[in-house]
N, C-alpha and C positions, 0 to 999 in steps of 0.2 A: 797825377802821380804824387805820392807821398814818400818821403825817404827818412828812414831811421838811421842814425849813425852811431855805431858802437865801437868803442876803443878799449883794448885790454893791454895791459903791460905784463908780458910773460904769459904762460899758458898754465900756470899752477891751478887756476880756478876755471879753466875751460877757455874756449875761443869766443870772440865777440858774437859770432853767429849762433852760438849755443845759448845766448842770453835772451832769446825771444821766447820766453815761457808763455804758457796759455794766458795767464793774467795780463802780461804785457801785450800780447796779441789782441786781447779784448779791448784794452785801453787804447791801443793804436787804432783799431777799427772804429771805436766810439768817437775818437777825436776826428778821424777822417770824415765820418758821417756827419758829425756836428758841423764841421767846416763846410761841407757841401750844402747842408741845410741852411746855413746862415750866410754864406757868401755867394751862392749861385742861385739864380732865379729858380723857383720851384719846378717849373716845366723842364728846365735844363738839368736840374739836379736829379730828377727821377730817372733820367736816361743817361746820366754821366757814367762813363766807365772810369774806373780808378783802380790802382793797386798800391801796395806798400812794398817798397824796395829796401834793401839794407846795404849800407856802406860799412864794411868791417875793416877796422884799422888795427893792425897787429904791431905792437911795439915789443922790443926786448926789455929785459928787466931794468936796463939803464935808461929806457925811454927812447932809444933809437928806432926809427921806423924800419920794420921788417917787410911788410907788404900791405897793400890795400886791395880788398876784394869787393866786388859789386854783385849783389844777388837780387834778382828780380822776383817780385811777387812772393815775398816771404810769409805773408799773412793771407790766408784765405778767408773770405767773408762767408 
């Protein structure tokens, strides 16, 4: 499992979970695949199941923690 952590102060520019744009999703997927290819034996990597989750941290405009959310499997391969 891979985890992306996004933090946003206020919501003027959207929420943290809205910032997994297609280009970012491609980058996260490529990074995960590269890790699997270089860190796990090839026989195991071919059959490895993996996903990319998101920890979304919401702060108010002063920086005070409002909430933390956890989203599973935010990027589909």
